[in-house]
N, C-alpha and C positions, 0 to 999 in steps of 0.2 A: 716419546714420553720417557722421562727418567724417573726411576723408582729406587729407593734405598731403604733397607730395614735398619733397625736400631743396632744391629750387629754388623753393619757393613764395614766397619773398621775395627780390627782386633789386634792388640799388641800383647804378646805372651813371652814370658821368660820362665821355663820349666826345667825340671830335672826328673827323668823317668826312672822309677825303681823297678819297672816291669820288663826292662830289656827291649822296649819298643824303639828306643832311640829317640833323639830329640825331634827329628823330622816326622817320624811315625806318630809320636804323641800329638804334635801340633796338628797333623792331618786328622787324627781322631777327634780332637776337640773341635776343629772347624766343621767336620761333618755333623757333629752333635748340634752345634749352634745353628747350622743351616737347616737341620731338620726341625728345629724349634721355631724358626722364624722364616719359613718359606713364604714369600709374598704371593698374594693371590692377584693375578692379572685378569682384567676384563677389558673387552674392547670398549673404547670410548663411545658413549651413546651419541647418536647424531642429533644435532640441533633440530628439533621438530619444526621450529619456525622457518628453517631453511630447506629441510628435506621435503616439505610439502609445497614449496614454492614452484611455480611453473618454470620450465627450462625453455630456452629459446635458441634456435640455430638458424642463422641466415645462410641461405644457399643462393649464391649469385645466379642469375639467369644465364642460359647458354649464350644469349646474345648480349655481349657487353663490350665496352671499349676501355682498356686500361688507362690509368692516369687521367681520369676525367675530373678529379677533385682539385680545386684550387683553394688552398687554405692559408689564410693569414699572411699573404705576401705583402711586404711593406716597401713602399717606394719613398725614398727620401727620409727614412726613419732615423731618429736618434736613439732608438731602443727603449723608449719609455711608453710607447703606445700599448694598448691592450692587445691581448691575443684574441683573434677571431677565427672561428672554425665553423664550416658548414657541417651539419649532421647528415653526411652522405657517404656512400662507399666510394672507393677509388675506381669507379667505373660508372657507366650510365645506369642510373637508378630508375626502376619502373613504377608506374602507378596505374590504377584503374580509374582514377578520378578525373573528371573534367576540370575541377577546381581544387587541386591538391593543396595541402599545407606544407610549406617549406620551413625547416627549423635550422637555427644557427645558435652558436655559443659565443658569449662575450665574457672575457675574464675580469673586466672591471668597467665601470661606467665611463662614458666619454662625453665631453661638452661639445664635441664637434658633430657636424652633419653626418647622418647615416643615410645612405642611398640604396635603393633596390633597383636592379636592372634585370630585364628579361629579354633574351634574344633567341629567335629560332634559327634553325640551320638553313633557312631559305632567304633570310633577310640580312642586309648589311646594317641597317639602323635598328636600334632596340624597339621592341614592341612596347615596352614600358620602361621608363626611367624617371624616378622621382624620389624625393626625400621620404623617409618613414620615421616614426617617432623614435628618438634615441632612448635606449634603456637607461634607467636611473640607478641600476645596480647590476652586478654580475649575474649571469644566469643563462638559461636556454630560452630562446624566444621563437615565436612563430610568425610567419608571413602567410596570411590567408589569401590566396589568389581570388577567392570569391569576393572578398571585400574590395578588391581592386578591379573588379569586373573583367578579370582575365580568365579565359577558357583555353585549355590546351586541346589541340587537335591530335587524333590518334596517328601513330606512325611518324611523328615529327619530334626531333630532338631539340630541346630547349636548354640553353645555358642561362643560369641565373647567378647573380652576384649581389653580395652585400658589401658595400664599401664605406669606409670612414674617411672623410676628407677634412684635412687640416688646411686652412687658407694660407698661413704664412708662419714659418717657412713651409712650402708645399710638401705634403706627404700624403700618401693614400694607402690604406690597408684594404686589400681586396680579397674576398673569399667567395667561394661558390661551388656549384656542381652542375651536372647535366641530368635532365629528367626526360623521360619519354613515356607517353601514355599509350598503352596497348589497346588494340581493338577489343571491343567488348567481348566478342566471341573468344578471342585469344585469352583475355583476362580470366574468363569464367571456365572455359573448357580446357584450354591448353595449359595455362599457368595455375588454374585452380585458385583464383583469388577469392577473398571474402569481402563482401561489400559492407559489412556491418563493423561496428567498433566495440570490441571487448578484449579481455585478456586472451581469450582463445583465438580470436581473429588476428590478434597481433602475432602470436606464435605461428599460426597457419600461413599468414601472409609473408612472414619472414622466411619460412621454409619454401614458399612458392616463389621467392625472389622479388616480391613486391615491396621494395624497401620503403618507399615514401608512404604507402598505406600503413605499413607496420609502425614506422616511426611517428607518423602524424597522429595515429590513434593513441599510441603509447604516451606521447607528450600531452594529449588532451586528457587522458586518464589521470596523469600525474598532476596536471593543473587543477583538476577537480578534487584530487586527494593528495596534496603535497607531502603529507606525513606517512604515506604508505611506503614502508621500506621495501616490500616485495616488488612493487612497481619500479622503484629506483634501481634495485639490483637487476631487474630485467632490462631496463634501459642501459645500465652500465655494461651489462654483458653484451648487448647488441652493439654498442659503440666500440667496445674492445675488439670485437670480431672483425671490424673494418679498420682497425688501427688508430681509433680516436681515444687513446688511453688517457690523455690529459683530461679530456671532457668527462670520461667515465669516472676518473678519480674525483673530480670536482662534484659530480652528481652524488656520489656516495657521501662525501663530506658535507654536502649541502642539505642532507636530511634534517628537518627540524628536530631539535633536541627531544621534544615530546614524543617523536615517532621512533626514536632509537631504542 
């Protein structure tokens, strides 16, 4: 903070009849002016709208594999395609849900086919691969495995991908992550997961290393209340903690004007 009084700039030309000398008189005048105009400093008050907001900290589980995120890889691209990012950490993310929600980001709409692929670590062929509705605008979107009749088995790592396919000239944008469902006893006792969906469960699941539970619930809360700035900041914080800064910045800019 920069603060200046009305006497912050003083120009003097004086002759002293008291023998103080020119420098001594200038010093005396400056001391007098400073005594008359001492600024009063106070600590800036915190923005109550932010100070009361919940804080979130994602703590990765002890069991994880680095570099498990595949984000926005473009094959045969001319540089004009949208940016695609999975909302996942750069390691295996955990869930307590049989049918979790997977979330991803698209920087601009695309007229091309969008496909979803799910592969487990025991199979060569995909468990599921099919087109999904292409978003008509930029944003964060959800893939609900329940709607696709997909159930995850505990202790199995699944790779999931969202790809945008252009027919000619051929190019493919591929993004995705790895998810693992923990055993129910491990989820509840060892990892201390929360099975409900609320702001409190989001923060507790993030701290417990349950990435997909925390992010899936938070996205659902924002979908239900898109003008809630507090929820947007919470999601942006969670995204930034795993290096998804571009998506976090978009999330804060995308808050509807009425909610700012």
